[in-house]
Chimera marker file (.cmm) of the C-alpha trace (Angstrom):
<marker_set name="trace">
<marker id="1" x="-23.686" y="-6.512" z="-2.680" r="1" g="1" b="0" radius="0.5"/>
<marker id="2" x="-19.947" y="-7.014" z="-4.405" r="1" g="1" b="0" radius="0.5"/>
<marker id="3" x="-20.428" y="-4.518" z="-6.904" r="1" g="1" b="0" radius="0.5"/>
<marker id="4" x="-21.994" y="-1.904" z="-4.666" r="1" g="1" b="0" radius="0.5"/>
<marker id="5" x="-19.015" y="-2.373" z="-2.418" r="1" g="1" b="0" radius="0.5"/>
<marker id="6" x="-16.719" y="-1.799" z="-5.291" r="1" g="1" b="0" radius="0.5"/>
<marker id="7" x="-18.661" y="1.486" z="-6.409" r="1" g="1" b="0" radius="0.5"/>
<marker id="8" x="-18.261" y="2.547" z="-2.574" r="1" g="1" b="0" radius="0.5"/>
<marker id="9" x="-14.382" y="2.067" z="-2.874" r="1" g="1" b="0" radius="0.5"/>
<marker id="10" x="-14.329" y="3.985" z="-6.043" r="1" g="1" b="0" radius="0.5"/>
<marker id="11" x="-16.037" y="6.721" z="-4.368" r="1" g="1" b="0" radius="0.5"/>
<marker id="12" x="-13.519" y="6.756" z="-1.686" r="1" g="1" b="0" radius="0.5"/>
<marker id="13" x="-10.836" y="6.644" z="-4.303" r="1" g="1" b="0" radius="0.5"/>
<marker id="14" x="-12.383" y="9.814" z="-5.940" r="1" g="1" b="0" radius="0.5"/>
<marker id="15" x="-12.641" y="11.600" z="-2.904" r="1" g="1" b="0" radius="0.5"/>
<marker id="16" x="-8.904" y="10.772" z="-2.321" r="1" g="1" b="0" radius="0.5"/>
<marker id="17" x="-8.107" y="12.365" z="-5.745" r="1" g="1" b="0" radius="0.5"/>
<marker id="18" x="-9.963" y="15.774" z="-4.740" r="1" g="1" b="0" radius="0.5"/>
<marker id="19" x="-8.115" y="15.802" z="-1.419" r="1" g="1" b="0" radius="0.5"/>
<marker id="20" x="-11.560" y="15.490" z="0.212" r="1" g="1" b="0" radius="0.5"/>
<marker id="21" x="-11.147" y="13.644" z="3.556" r="1" g="1" b="0" radius="0.5"/>
<marker id="22" x="-14.693" y="14.483" z="4.711" r="1" g="1" b="0" radius="0.5"/>
<marker id="23" x="-15.758" y="12.457" z="1.629" r="1" g="1" b="0" radius="0.5"/>
<marker id="24" x="-13.720" y="9.816" z="2.631" r="1" g="1" b="0" radius="0.5"/>
<marker id="25" x="-14.721" y="9.813" z="6.215" r="1" g="1" b="0" radius="0.5"/>
<marker id="26" x="-18.448" y="9.662" z="5.099" r="1" g="1" b="0" radius="0.5"/>
<marker id="27" x="-17.728" y="5.843" z="4.179" r="1" g="1" b="0" radius="0.5"/>
<marker id="28" x="-15.803" y="5.151" z="7.460" r="1" g="1" b="0" radius="0.5"/>
<marker id="29" x="-17.638" y="2.910" z="9.811" r="1" g="1" b="0" radius="0.5"/>
<marker id="30" x="-17.976" y="4.202" z="13.611" r="1" g="1" b="0" radius="0.5"/>
<marker id="31" x="-16.869" y="0.611" z="14.843" r="1" g="1" b="0" radius="0.5"/>
<marker id="32" x="-13.791" y="0.808" z="12.630" r="1" g="1" b="0" radius="0.5"/>
<marker id="33" x="-11.377" y="-2.068" z="13.601" r="1" g="1" b="0" radius="0.5"/>
<marker id="34" x="-8.138" y="-1.150" z="11.723" r="1" g="1" b="0" radius="0.5"/>
<marker id="35" x="-6.925" y="1.238" z="9.079" r="1" g="1" b="0" radius="0.5"/>
<marker id="36" x="-3.095" y="0.881" z="8.193" r="1" g="1" b="0" radius="0.5"/>
<marker id="37" x="-0.202" y="0.202" z="6.173" r="1" g="1" b="0" radius="0.5"/>
<marker id="38" x="1.062" y="-3.149" z="6.577" r="1" g="1" b="0" radius="0.5"/>
<marker id="39" x="4.501" y="-2.631" z="7.881" r="1" g="1" b="0" radius="0.5"/>
<marker id="40" x="6.993" y="-3.869" z="10.613" r="1" g="1" b="0" radius="0.5"/>
<marker id="41" x="9.131" y="-0.458" z="9.893" r="1" g="1" b="0" radius="0.5"/>
<marker id="42" x="7.687" y="2.540" z="11.146" r="1" g="1" b="0" radius="0.5"/>
<marker id="43" x="9.601" y="5.020" z="9.055" r="1" g="1" b="0" radius="0.5"/>
<marker id="44" x="6.963" y="6.596" z="6.892" r="1" g="1" b="0" radius="0.5"/>
<marker id="45" x="4.665" y="8.845" z="8.997" r="1" g="1" b="0" radius="0.5"/>
<marker id="46" x="1.686" y="7.402" z="7.317" r="1" g="1" b="0" radius="0.5"/>
<marker id="47" x="2.648" y="3.881" z="8.923" r="1" g="1" b="0" radius="0.5"/>
<marker id="48" x="0.246" y="4.238" z="11.835" r="1" g="1" b="0" radius="0.5"/>
<marker id="49" x="-2.270" y="1.602" z="13.308" r="1" g="1" b="0" radius="0.5"/>
<marker id="50" x="-5.357" y="3.157" z="13.594" r="1" g="1" b="0" radius="0.5"/>
<marker id="51" x="-8.232" y="1.639" z="15.394" r="1" g="1" b="0" radius="0.5"/>
<marker id="52" x="-10.851" y="4.647" z="15.909" r="1" g="1" b="0" radius="0.5"/>
<marker id="53" x="-12.369" y="6.626" z="13.153" r="1" g="1" b="0" radius="0.5"/>
<marker id="54" x="-11.580" y="9.789" z="14.534" r="1" g="1" b="0" radius="0.5"/>
<marker id="55" x="-8.093" y="9.118" z="13.956" r="1" g="1" b="0" radius="0.5"/>
<marker id="56" x="-8.262" y="8.361" z="10.305" r="1" g="1" b="0" radius="0.5"/>
<marker id="57" x="-7.721" y="11.953" z="9.158" r="1" g="1" b="0" radius="0.5"/>
<marker id="58" x="-4.256" y="11.907" z="10.723" r="1" g="1" b="0" radius="0.5"/>
<marker id="59" x="-3.261" y="9.217" z="8.200" r="1" g="1" b="0" radius="0.5"/>
<marker id="60" x="-4.420" y="11.515" z="5.345" r="1" g="1" b="0" radius="0.5"/>
<marker id="61" x="-2.509" y="14.624" z="6.901" r="1" g="1" b="0" radius="0.5"/>
<marker id="62" x="0.815" y="12.596" z="7.232" r="1" g="1" b="0" radius="0.5"/>
<marker id="63" x="0.435" y="11.937" z="3.446" r="1" g="1" b="0" radius="0.5"/>
<marker id="64" x="-0.243" y="15.436" z="2.495" r="1" g="1" b="0" radius="0.5"/>
<marker id="65" x="2.468" y="16.402" z="4.375" r="1" g="1" b="0" radius="0.5"/>
<marker id="66" x="5.007" y="13.992" z="3.129" r="1" g="1" b="0" radius="0.5"/>
<marker id="67" x="3.781" y="13.280" z="-0.481" r="1" g="1" b="0" radius="0.5"/>
<marker id="68" x="2.966" y="15.113" z="-3.705" r="1" g="1" b="0" radius="0.5"/>
<marker id="69" x="0.911" y="12.631" z="-5.788" r="1" g="1" b="0" radius="0.5"/>
<marker id="70" x="1.495" y="13.186" z="-9.534" r="1" g="1" b="0" radius="0.5"/>
<marker id="71" x="-0.461" y="10.135" z="-10.565" r="1" g="1" b="0" radius="0.5"/>
<marker id="72" x="-2.772" y="7.858" z="-8.672" r="1" g="1" b="0" radius="0.5"/>
<marker id="73" x="-4.736" y="5.204" z="-10.363" r="1" g="1" b="0" radius="0.5"/>
<marker id="74" x="-6.874" y="2.548" z="-8.556" r="1" g="1" b="0" radius="0.5"/>
<marker id="75" x="-7.337" y="-0.509" z="-10.933" r="1" g="1" b="0" radius="0.5"/>
<marker id="76" x="-8.384" y="-3.994" z="-11.161" r="1" g="1" b="0" radius="0.5"/>
<marker id="77" x="-10.970" y="-4.247" z="-8.425" r="1" g="1" b="0" radius="0.5"/>
<marker id="78" x="-12.092" y="-7.334" z="-7.162" r="1" g="1" b="0" radius="0.5"/>
<marker id="79" x="-14.679" y="-8.293" z="-4.489" r="1" g="1" b="0" radius="0.5"/>
<marker id="80" x="-15.724" y="-11.287" z="-2.333" r="1" g="1" b="0" radius="0.5"/>
<marker id="81" x="-18.796" y="-10.609" z="-0.115" r="1" g="1" b="0" radius="0.5"/>
<marker id="82" x="-17.759" y="-7.777" z="2.160" r="1" g="1" b="0" radius="0.5"/>
<marker id="83" x="-14.129" y="-7.605" z="0.997" r="1" g="1" b="0" radius="0.5"/>
<marker id="84" x="-12.832" y="-5.492" z="-1.879" r="1" g="1" b="0" radius="0.5"/>
<marker id="85" x="-9.281" y="-5.651" z="-3.252" r="1" g="1" b="0" radius="0.5"/>
<marker id="86" x="-7.733" y="-3.127" z="-5.308" r="1" g="1" b="0" radius="0.5"/>
<marker id="87" x="-4.257" y="-2.560" z="-7.160" r="1" g="1" b="0" radius="0.5"/>
<marker id="88" x="-3.127" y="0.933" z="-7.055" r="1" g="1" b="0" radius="0.5"/>
<marker id="89" x="-0.331" y="2.754" z="-9.175" r="1" g="1" b="0" radius="0.5"/>
<marker id="90" x="1.092" y="6.142" z="-8.529" r="1" g="1" b="0" radius="0.5"/>
<marker id="91" x="3.814" y="8.362" z="-8.872" r="1" g="1" b="0" radius="0.5"/>
<marker id="92" x="4.740" y="10.543" z="-5.903" r="1" g="1" b="0" radius="0.5"/>
<marker id="93" x="7.651" y="12.798" z="-4.874" r="1" g="1" b="0" radius="0.5"/>
<marker id="94" x="8.443" y="12.563" z="-1.160" r="1" g="1" b="0" radius="0.5"/>
<marker id="95" x="8.683" y="16.400" z="0.083" r="1" g="1" b="0" radius="0.5"/>
<marker id="96" x="11.011" y="15.601" z="2.838" r="1" g="1" b="0" radius="0.5"/>
<marker id="97" x="13.714" y="14.323" z="0.381" r="1" g="1" b="0" radius="0.5"/>
<marker id="98" x="12.689" y="14.992" z="-3.026" r="1" g="1" b="0" radius="0.5"/>
<marker id="99" x="12.944" y="11.598" z="-4.123" r="1" g="1" b="0" radius="0.5"/>
<marker id="100" x="10.496" y="10.714" z="-6.868" r="1" g="1" b="0" radius="0.5"/>
<marker id="101" x="8.992" y="7.273" z="-6.970" r="1" g="1" b="0" radius="0.5"/>
<marker id="102" x="7.059" y="5.183" z="-9.317" r="1" g="1" b="0" radius="0.5"/>
<marker id="103" x="4.628" y="2.538" z="-7.657" r="1" g="1" b="0" radius="0.5"/>
<marker id="104" x="3.070" y="0.141" z="-9.924" r="1" g="1" b="0" radius="0.5"/>
<marker id="105" x="1.973" y="-2.827" z="-7.634" r="1" g="1" b="0" radius="0.5"/>
<marker id="106" x="0.467" y="-1.593" z="-4.231" r="1" g="1" b="0" radius="0.5"/>
<marker id="107" x="-2.611" y="-3.609" z="-3.019" r="1" g="1" b="0" radius="0.5"/>
<marker id="108" x="-5.303" y="-2.280" z="-0.919" r="1" g="1" b="0" radius="0.5"/>
<marker id="109" x="-7.809" y="-4.626" z="0.965" r="1" g="1" b="0" radius="0.5"/>
<marker id="110" x="-11.122" y="-3.065" z="2.428" r="1" g="1" b="0" radius="0.5"/>
<marker id="111" x="-13.614" y="-4.761" z="4.719" r="1" g="1" b="0" radius="0.5"/>
<marker id="112" x="-17.127" y="-3.246" z="4.733" r="1" g="1" b="0" radius="0.5"/>
<marker id="113" x="-20.135" y="-3.745" z="6.781" r="1" g="1" b="0" radius="0.5"/>
<marker id="114" x="-23.559" y="-2.099" z="6.033" r="1" g="1" b="0" radius="0.5"/>
<marker id="115" x="-21.719" y="-0.066" z="3.223" r="1" g="1" b="0" radius="0.5"/>
<marker id="116" x="-18.959" y="1.304" z="5.449" r="1" g="1" b="0" radius="0.5"/>
<marker id="117" x="-15.395" y="0.496" z="5.784" r="1" g="1" b="0" radius="0.5"/>
<marker id="118" x="-14.566" y="-1.276" z="9.004" r="1" g="1" b="0" radius="0.5"/>
<marker id="119" x="-11.131" y="-2.301" z="7.939" r="1" g="1" b="0" radius="0.5"/>
<marker id="120" x="-8.385" y="-1.039" z="5.451" r="1" g="1" b="0" radius="0.5"/>
<marker id="121" x="-4.879" y="-2.404" z="4.881" r="1" g="1" b="0" radius="0.5"/>
<marker id="122" x="-2.379" y="-1.105" z="2.543" r="1" g="1" b="0" radius="0.5"/>
<marker id="123" x="0.281" y="-3.139" z="1.340" r="1" g="1" b="0" radius="0.5"/>
<marker id="124" x="3.271" y="-1.369" z="-0.003" r="1" g="1" b="0" radius="0.5"/>
<marker id="125" x="6.942" y="-1.829" z="-0.453" r="1" g="1" b="0" radius="0.5"/>
<marker id="126" x="8.044" y="-0.428" z="2.922" r="1" g="1" b="0" radius="0.5"/>
<marker id="127" x="11.451" y="-1.273" z="2.256" r="1" g="1" b="0" radius="0.5"/>
<marker id="128" x="11.485" y="1.047" z="-0.975" r="1" g="1" b="0" radius="0.5"/>
<marker id="129" x="9.668" y="3.837" z="1.185" r="1" g="1" b="0" radius="0.5"/>
<marker id="130" x="12.028" y="3.641" z="4.125" r="1" g="1" b="0" radius="0.5"/>
<marker id="131" x="14.913" y="3.623" z="1.745" r="1" g="1" b="0" radius="0.5"/>
<marker id="132" x="13.508" y="6.937" z="-0.243" r="1" g="1" b="0" radius="0.5"/>
<marker id="133" x="12.726" y="8.698" z="3.007" r="1" g="1" b="0" radius="0.5"/>
<marker id="134" x="15.827" y="8.193" z="4.872" r="1" g="1" b="0" radius="0.5"/>
<marker id="135" x="18.104" y="9.085" z="1.532" r="1" g="1" b="0" radius="0.5"/>
<link id1="1" id2="2" r="1" g="1" b="0" radius="0.2"/>
<link id1="2" id2="3" r="1" g="1" b="0" radius="0.2"/>
<link id1="3" id2="4" r="1" g="1" b="0" radius="0.2"/>
<link id1="4" id2="5" r="1" g="1" b="0" radius="0.2"/>
<link id1="5" id2="6" r="1" g="1" b="0" radius="0.2"/>
<link id1="6" id2="7" r="1" g="1" b="0" radius="0.2"/>
<link id1="7" id2="8" r="1" g="1" b="0" radius="0.2"/>
<link id1="8" id2="9" r="1" g="1" b="0" radius="0.2"/>
<link id1="9" id2="10" r="1" g="1" b="0" radius="0.2"/>
<link id1="10" id2="11" r="1" g="1" b="0" radius="0.2"/>
<link id1="11" id2="12" r="1" g="1" b="0" radius="0.2"/>
<link id1="12" id2="13" r="1" g="1" b="0" radius="0.2"/>
<link id1="13" id2="14" r="1" g="1" b="0" radius="0.2"/>
<link id1="14" id2="15" r="1" g="1" b="0" radius="0.2"/>
<link id1="15" id2="16" r="1" g="1" b="0" radius="0.2"/>
<link id1="16" id2="17" r="1" g="1" b="0" radius="0.2"/>
<link id1="17" id2="18" r="1" g="1" b="0" radius="0.2"/>
<link id1="18" id2="19" r="1" g="1" b="0" radius="0.2"/>
<link id1="19" id2="20" r="1" g="1" b="0" radius="0.2"/>
<link id1="20" id2="21" r="1" g="1" b="0" radius="0.2"/>
<link id1="21" id2="22" r="1" g="1" b="0" radius="0.2"/>
<link id1="22" id2="23" r="1" g="1" b="0" radius="0.2"/>
<link id1="23" id2="24" r="1" g="1" b="0" radius="0.2"/>
<link id1="24" id2="25" r="1" g="1" b="0" radius="0.2"/>
<link id1="25" id2="26" r="1" g="1" b="0" radius="0.2"/>
<link id1="26" id2="27" r="1" g="1" b="0" radius="0.2"/>
<link id1="27" id2="28" r="1" g="1" b="0" radius="0.2"/>
<link id1="28" id2="29" r="1" g="1" b="0" radius="0.2"/>
<link id1="29" id2="30" r="1" g="1" b="0" radius="0.2"/>
<link id1="30" id2="31" r="1" g="1" b="0" radius="0.2"/>
<link id1="31" id2="32" r="1" g="1" b="0" radius="0.2"/>
<link id1="32" id2="33" r="1" g="1" b="0" radius="0.2"/>
<link id1="33" id2="34" r="1" g="1" b="0" radius="0.2"/>
<link id1="34" id2="35" r="1" g="1" b="0" radius="0.2"/>
<link id1="35" id2="36" r="1" g="1" b="0" radius="0.2"/>
<link id1="36" id2="37" r="1" g="1" b="0" radius="0.2"/>
<link id1="37" id2="38" r="1" g="1" b="0" radius="0.2"/>
<link id1="38" id2="39" r="1" g="1" b="0" radius="0.2"/>
<link id1="39" id2="40" r="1" g="1" b="0" radius="0.2"/>
<link id1="40" id2="41" r="1" g="1" b="0" radius="0.2"/>
<link id1="41" id2="42" r="1" g="1" b="0" radius="0.2"/>
<link id1="42" id2="43" r="1" g="1" b="0" radius="0.2"/>
<link id1="43" id2="44" r="1" g="1" b="0" radius="0.2"/>
<link id1="44" id2="45" r="1" g="1" b="0" radius="0.2"/>
<link id1="45" id2="46" r="1" g="1" b="0" radius="0.2"/>
<link id1="46" id2="47" r="1" g="1" b="0" radius="0.2"/>
<link id1="47" id2="48" r="1" g="1" b="0" radius="0.2"/>
<link id1="48" id2="49" r="1" g="1" b="0" radius="0.2"/>
<link id1="49" id2="50" r="1" g="1" b="0" radius="0.2"/>
<link id1="50" id2="51" r="1" g="1" b="0" radius="0.2"/>
<link id1="51" id2="52" r="1" g="1" b="0" radius="0.2"/>
<link id1="52" id2="53" r="1" g="1" b="0" radius="0.2"/>
<link id1="53" id2="54" r="1" g="1" b="0" radius="0.2"/>
<link id1="54" id2="55" r="1" g="1" b="0" radius="0.2"/>
<link id1="55" id2="56" r="1" g="1" b="0" radius="0.2"/>
<link id1="56" id2="57" r="1" g="1" b="0" radius="0.2"/>
<link id1="57" id2="58" r="1" g="1" b="0" radius="0.2"/>
<link id1="58" id2="59" r="1" g="1" b="0" radius="0.2"/>
<link id1="59" id2="60" r="1" g="1" b="0" radius="0.2"/>
<link id1="60" id2="61" r="1" g="1" b="0" radius="0.2"/>
<link id1="61" id2="62" r="1" g="1" b="0" radius="0.2"/>
<link id1="62" id2="63" r="1" g="1" b="0" radius="0.2"/>
<link id1="63" id2="64" r="1" g="1" b="0" radius="0.2"/>
<link id1="64" id2="65" r="1" g="1" b="0" radius="0.2"/>
<link id1="65" id2="66" r="1" g="1" b="0" radius="0.2"/>
<link id1="66" id2="67" r="1" g="1" b="0" radius="0.2"/>
<link id1="67" id2="68" r="1" g="1" b="0" radius="0.2"/>
<link id1="68" id2="69" r="1" g="1" b="0" radius="0.2"/>
<link id1="69" id2="70" r="1" g="1" b="0" radius="0.2"/>
<link id1="70" id2="71" r="1" g="1" b="0" radius="0.2"/>
<link id1="71" id2="72" r="1" g="1" b="0" radius="0.2"/>
<link id1="72" id2="73" r="1" g="1" b="0" radius="0.2"/>
<link id1="73" id2="74" r="1" g="1" b="0" radius="0.2"/>
<link id1="74" id2="75" r="1" g="1" b="0" radius="0.2"/>
<link id1="75" id2="76" r="1" g="1" b="0" radius="0.2"/>
<link id1="76" id2="77" r="1" g="1" b="0" radius="0.2"/>
<link id1="77" id2="78" r="1" g="1" b="0" radius="0.2"/>
<link id1="78" id2="79" r="1" g="1" b="0" radius="0.2"/>
<link id1="79" id2="80" r="1" g="1" b="0" radius="0.2"/>
<link id1="80" id2="81" r="1" g="1" b="0" radius="0.2"/>
<link id1="81" id2="82" r="1" g="1" b="0" radius="0.2"/>
<link id1="82" id2="83" r="1" g="1" b="0" radius="0.2"/>
<link id1="83" id2="84" r="1" g="1" b="0" radius="0.2"/>
<link id1="84" id2="85" r="1" g="1" b="0" radius="0.2"/>
<link id1="85" id2="86" r="1" g="1" b="0" radius="0.2"/>
<link id1="86" id2="87" r="1" g="1" b="0" radius="0.2"/>
<link id1="87" id2="88" r="1" g="1" b="0" radius="0.2"/>
<link id1="88" id2="89" r="1" g="1" b="0" radius="0.2"/>
<link id1="89" id2="90" r="1" g="1" b="0" radius="0.2"/>
<link id1="90" id2="91" r="1" g="1" b="0" radius="0.2"/>
<link id1="91" id2="92" r="1" g="1" b="0" radius="0.2"/>
<link id1="92" id2="93" r="1" g="1" b="0" radius="0.2"/>
<link id1="93" id2="94" r="1" g="1" b="0" radius="0.2"/>
<link id1="94" id2="95" r="1" g="1" b="0" radius="0.2"/>
<link id1="95" id2="96" r="1" g="1" b="0" radius="0.2"/>
<link id1="96" id2="97" r="1" g="1" b="0" radius="0.2"/>
<link id1="97" id2="98" r="1" g="1" b="0" radius="0.2"/>
<link id1="98" id2="99" r="1" g="1" b="0" radius="0.2"/>
<link id1="99" id2="100" r="1" g="1" b="0" radius="0.2"/>
<link id1="100" id2="101" r="1" g="1" b="0" radius="0.2"/>
<link id1="101" id2="102" r="1" g="1" b="0" radius="0.2"/>
<link id1="102" id2="103" r="1" g="1" b="0" radius="0.2"/>
<link id1="103" id2="104" r="1" g="1" b="0" radius="0.2"/>
<link id1="104" id2="105" r="1" g="1" b="0" radius="0.2"/>
<link id1="105" id2="106" r="1" g="1" b="0" radius="0.2"/>
<link id1="106" id2="107" r="1" g="1" b="0" radius="0.2"/>
<link id1="107" id2="108" r="1" g="1" b="0" radius="0.2"/>
<link id1="108" id2="109" r="1" g="1" b="0" radius="0.2"/>
<link id1="109" id2="110" r="1" g="1" b="0" radius="0.2"/>
<link id1="110" id2="111" r="1" g="1" b="0" radius="0.2"/>
<link id1="111" id2="112" r="1" g="1" b="0" radius="0.2"/>
<link id1="112" id2="113" r="1" g="1" b="0" radius="0.2"/>
<link id1="113" id2="114" r="1" g="1" b="0" radius="0.2"/>
<link id1="114" id2="115" r="1" g="1" b="0" radius="0.2"/>
<link id1="115" id2="116" r="1" g="1" b="0" radius="0.2"/>
<link id1="116" id2="117" r="1" g="1" b="0" radius="0.2"/>
<link id1="117" id2="118" r="1" g="1" b="0" radius="0.2"/>
<link id1="118" id2="119" r="1" g="1" b="0" radius="0.2"/>
<link id1="119" id2="120" r="1" g="1" b="0" radius="0.2"/>
<link id1="120" id2="121" r="1" g="1" b="0" radius="0.2"/>
<link id1="121" id2="122" r="1" g="1" b="0" radius="0.2"/>
<link id1="122" id2="123" r="1" g="1" b="0" radius="0.2"/>
<link id1="123" id2="124" r="1" g="1" b="0" radius="0.2"/>
<link id1="124" id2="125" r="1" g="1" b="0" radius="0.2"/>
<link id1="125" id2="126" r="1" g="1" b="0" radius="0.2"/>
<link id1="126" id2="127" r="1" g="1" b="0" radius="0.2"/>
<link id1="127" id2="128" r="1" g="1" b="0" radius="0.2"/>
<link id1="128" id2="129" r="1" g="1" b="0" radius="0.2"/>
<link id1="129" id2="130" r="1" g="1" b="0" radius="0.2"/>
<link id1="130" id2="131" r="1" g="1" b="0" radius="0.2"/>
<link id1="131" id2="132" r="1" g="1" b="0" radius="0.2"/>
<link id1="132" id2="133" r="1" g="1" b="0" radius="0.2"/>
<link id1="133" id2="134" r="1" g="1" b="0" radius="0.2"/>
<link id1="134" id2="135" r="1" g="1" b="0" radius="0.2"/>
</marker_set>
């Protein structure tokens, strides 16, 4: 099951790389519990606490309106049961400020049930993001 869950998460990242939000949504469970970036700061538009599947596209809309990714590389997948961890590297330009960031150590955690994501948590350097957005 762990290998299958990793394949599902890789499909989600491939859809993200194509800008295919409907392709991502196919893998989100109707009974989603949480979809969010772990952040006490609410500076970035994508730092939202989502608990309904219908609201997940607003996360990707916020990213698209604010960020231009020139590199996005998920790597180092690990799974234990229904939980998949992945490290992500990316280069992004923040459209609102023109700041360019190189991120080499973001961590994502997915929890799946019956092959669908019931929880996603992204961990990023929120202070770095806030500084870049408020510059």
